[in-house]
C-alpha positions in Angstrom: 6.1 -11.1 -28.7 3.4 -9.9 -26.3 1.5 -6.9 -27.4 2.2 -3.8 -25.4 -0.7 -2.5 -23.4 -1.6 1.0 -24.5 -2.8 3.4 -21.8 -5.4 5.8 -23.2 -4.8 9.3 -22.0 -7.9 11.3 -21.2 -8.7 13.9 -23.8 -9.2 17.6 -23.0 -13.0 17.3 -22.8 -12.8 14.5 -20.2 -10.2 16.5 -18.2 -12.3 19.6 -18.2 -15.4 17.6 -17.2 -13.5 16.2 -14.2 -12.2 19.7 -13.3 -15.8 21.1 -13.5 -17.0 18.2 -11.3 -14.5 19.0 -8.6 -15.2 22.7 -8.7 -18.9 22.1 -8.3 -18.4 19.5 -5.6 -16.3 22.0 -3.6 -19.1 24.6 -4.1 -21.7 22.2 -2.9 -19.6 21.3 0.2 -19.2 25.0 0.9 -23.0 25.5 1.0 -23.4 22.3 3.1 -20.8 23.4 5.6 -22.2 26.9 5.8 -25.6 25.5 6.7 -24.1 23.6 9.6 -21.7 26.4 10.8 -24.2 29.2 10.6 -27.6 27.6 11.5 -27.5 24.0 12.7 -24.6 24.0 15.2 -25.4 27.4 16.9 -29.0 26.1 17.6 -27.7 22.6 18.6 -29.8 20.9 15.8 -28.7 17.5 14.5 -29.6 15.2 11.6 -28.5 11.9 10.1 -25.2 10.8 8.7 -21.7 11.0 10.2 -22.0 14.8 10.3 -25.0 14.2 12.6 -22.9 11.9 14.8 -20.2 14.5 14.9 -22.7 17.1 15.9 -24.0 15.0 18.8 -20.4 14.4 20.0 -19.8 18.2 19.8 -22.9 19.1 21.8 -22.1 16.6 24.5 -18.3 16.9 24.8 -17.3 20.0 22.9 -15.1 17.9 20.6 -15.0 19.7 17.2 -17.5 18.3 14.7 -15.0 18.3 11.8 -12.6 16.0 13.7 -15.3 13.5 14.6 -16.6 13.5 11.0 -13.1 12.9 9.6 -12.2 10.1 12.1 -15.4 8.2 11.5 -15.2 8.5 7.8 -11.5 7.6 7.7 -12.4 4.4 9.6 -15.3 3.7 7.2 -13.3 4.4 4.1 -10.6 1.9 5.2 -13.3 -0.8 5.4 -14.9 0.4 2.2 -11.6 0.2 0.2 -10.9 -3.3 1.6 -14.4 -4.6 1.0 -15.6 -2.6 -2.1 -12.2 -2.1 -3.8 -10.0 1.0 -4.3 -12.2 2.3 -7.0 -14.8 3.1 -4.4 -14.9 6.8 -5.3 -11.8 8.9 -5.3 -14.3 11.8 -5.2 -15.7 10.5 -1.9 -12.2 10.8 -0.4 -11.8 14.3 -1.8 -15.2 15.3 -0.4 -14.3 14.0 3.1 -11.0 16.0 3.3 -12.6 19.1 1.8 -15.7 19.0 4.1 -13.5 18.5 7.1 -11.5 21.6 6.2 -14.6 23.7 5.3 -16.4 22.8 8.6 -13.4 24.0 10.5 -12.8 27.1 8.3 -16.5 28.3 8.3 -16.8 27.9 12.0 -13.8 30.2 12.4 -15.4 32.7 10.1 -18.9 32.5 11.6 -18.0 32.4 15.3 -17.0 35.5 17.2 -13.6 36.2 18.7 -14.8 34.5 21.9 -15.5 31.3 19.9 -19.2 31.5 20.6 -21.6 30.9 17.7 -24.0 33.8 17.1 -27.7 33.0 16.7 -28.2 34.6 13.3 -32.0 34.4 13.2 -32.5 35.4 16.9 -33.2 33.8 20.2 -35.8 31.1 20.2 -35.9 30.8 16.4 -34.7 27.2 16.5 -37.3 26.0 13.9 -36.4 28.7 11.5 -32.7 27.9 11.8 -33.6 24.3 11.3 -35.4 25.0 8.0 -32.7 27.4 6.7 -29.8 25.1 7.6 -31.5 22.0 6.3 -32.3 23.8 3.0 -28.7 24.8 2.6 -27.5 21.3 3.4 -30.0 19.8 0.9 -28.8 22.2 -1.9 -25.2 21.5 -1.1 -25.7 17.7 -1.2 -27.7 18.0 -4.4 -24.9 19.9 -6.2 -22.4 17.2 -4.9 -24.5 14.3 -6.0 -25.1 15.8 -9.4 -21.4 15.8 -10.0 -21.1 12.1 -9.0 -19.7 13.0 -5.6 -20.5 11.7 -2.1 -19.8 12.9 1.5 -19.3 9.3 2.6 -20.7 8.4 6.0 -23.9 6.3 6.0 -23.5 6.0 2.2 -20.5 3.8 2.9 -22.2 1.8 5.6 -25.2 1.2 3.2 -22.9 0.2 0.3 -21.1 -2.4 2.5 -24.3 -3.9 4.0 -25.9 -3.9 0.5 -23.1 -6.1 -0.8 -23.8 -8.9 1.7 -27.4 -8.5 2.6 -30.6 -8.0 0.5 -31.3 -4.6 1.9 -31.6 -1.6 -0.4 -29.3 1.4 0.0 -32.1 3.8 0.7 -33.6 1.6 3.5 -30.1 1.1 5.1 -29.4 4.9 5.0 -32.8 5.6 6.6 -32.2 3.0 9.4 -28.9 4.6 10.2 -30.3 8.1 10.2 -33.2 7.2 12.4 -30.9 5.6 15.0 -28.5 8.7 14.9 -31.3 11.3 15.3 -33.1 9.3 18.0 -29.9 9.0 20.0 -29.7 12.7 20.5 -32.5 12.3 23.1 -29.9 10.8 25.5 -27.9 14.1 25.2 -30.7 16.6 25.5 -33.5 14.6 27.2 -35.8 16.6 25.0 -38.0 15.1 22.3 -38.4 18.5 20.7 -34.8 18.2 19.6 -35.4 14.8 18.2 -38.4 16.2 16.2 -36.1 19.0 14.9 -33.7 16.3 13.8 -36.3 14.5 11.8 -37.6 17.8 10.3 -34.1 18.6 9.2 -33.7 15.1 7.7 -37.0 15.5 5.8 -36.1 19.0 4.4 -32.7 17.9 3.4 -34.1 14.8 1.6 -36.9 16.9 -0.1 -34.5 19.6 -1.4 -31.9 17.0 -2.4 -34.4 15.1 -4.5 -35.6 18.4 -6.1 -32.1 19.5 -7.0 -31.1 16.1 -8.4 -34.3 15.4 -10.3 -34.6 18.9 -11.8 -31.0 18.7 -13.1 -31.7 15.3 -14.7 -35.3 15.7 -15.8 -35.6 14.5 -19.4 -38.1 15.0 -22.3 -38.9 13.1 -25.5 -39.8 14.8 -28.8 -41.6 13.4 -31.8 -41.1 15.8 -34.7 -43.0 15.4 -38.0 -41.7 17.6 -40.8 -40.8 17.5 -44.5 -37.6 19.2 -43.5 -36.6 16.4 -41.2 -33.0 16.2 -42.5 -32.2 19.8 -41.8 -33.9 19.6 -38.4 -31.9 16.5 -37.5 -28.6 18.1 -38.5 -29.4 21.2 -36.4 -30.4 19.2 -33.4 -27.2 17.2 -33.5 -25.0 20.2 -34.1 -26.7 22.7 -31.8 -27.8 20.6 -28.8 -25.3 17.7 -29.1 -28.2 15.2 -28.9 -28.8 12.1 -31.0 -31.7 11.9 -33.4 -33.5 8.7 -34.6 -35.4 8.8 -37.9 -38.4 6.5 -38.1 -40.4 5.5 -41.1 -44.1 5.9 -40.6 -47.4 6.2 -42.6 -50.0 8.8 -42.1 -53.3 7.3 -40.9 -55.4 9.8 -42.9 -53.2 10.6 -45.9 -51.8 7.1 -46.3 -48.6 8.8 -47.3 -45.1 7.8 -46.0 -43.7 10.3 -43.5 -40.5 10.6 -41.5 -40.6 11.0 -37.7 -37.7 12.3 -35.7 -37.3 11.0 -32.1 -35.1 13.1 -29.8 -34.3 12.6 -26.2 -32.9 15.6 -24.4 -32.8 17.4 -21.0 -35.8 19.5 -20.2 -33.6 22.6 -20.1 -32.9 22.1 -23.8 -36.6 22.1 -24.8 -36.7 25.8 -25.7 -33.6 25.5 -28.0 -35.2 22.5 -29.8 -38.5 24.3 -30.3 -36.7 27.4 -31.7 -34.6 25.6 -34.2 -37.6 23.6 -35.5 -39.6 26.7 -35.8 -36.8 28.4 -37.7 -36.5 25.6 -40.2 -40.2 24.6 -40.6 -42.9 26.7 -38.8 -45.5 24.1 -39.9 -43.8 21.2 -38.2 -45.9 19.0 -35.9 -44.1 18.5 -32.5 -45.0 16.3 -29.6 -43.2 16.7 -26.3 -43.5 14.4 -23.3 -41.7 14.0 -20.0 -39.9 10.7 -19.3 -39.1 9.2 -16.0 -35.5 8.4 -16.8 -33.1 8.2 -19.7 -30.1 5.9 -19.4 -27.2 5.6 -21.8 -24.5 7.7 -23.5 -25.1 11.4 -22.8 -27.5 10.7 -19.9 -27.3 8.7 -16.7 -25.4 5.5 -16.5 -27.4 2.3 -16.2 -26.9 1.2 -12.5 -27.9 -2.4 -11.8 -26.4 -5.1 -9.6 
């Protein structure tokens, strides 16, 4: 008799983690959409990605940006599911629908009764609007990416091309964004607008990297203490981080010692220092930053 396949139901922790991800993805998309509706669209500033394409279409024809964004991404998602498989991010599909709604909703809120977008930072303040809008977009995307979400667009194009050609995702996204921003010259016939587009792209990338890296920055501790067992137990119970106990020999004393190795997020550093001090004020601690930590409890290993 063939054994029945058992489907493992997600536990409460996994469900709550998913719910938390979707809440934060929605929050990030709200900030991103507000940056567009309140600052970039009123000053006719564009940038890369399918949102940038939608903005260019909107500036030239008046066709709403949210509809262009949705149509382009629906087309790309159809290809992505066929080529990359149906598991290609359910969260991406959610983000596309939610961003389409938020772009429409926030334009309704920001625009006046006459449908005209107000210039919130004043006439002639295009560069300031560019900086504020790009910063908000970067923060929003950072929040979305930290929750394993994506807004689709050039990410999908890059993933498809990367599957068949030896071109990195980052380079393909950059190529797409450069083409999109440069094309706005044919709408405005103004290189100043093109420069604003590249400034926006740079600011978004800078803020996005800062948000993502600050959330994932990790540290490594070496802890030398006679109370290593108590410290290890507290680290595991209080910070939910693993501890490795190494056998070592003191170079001066020639006595055997125990060394604790702890990998944690930087934001947990203060908690670890406090609990070590509470248990053994004379403990010797070394803290160092690490470029990346991959494995259970940290980032997943992502290789081809």
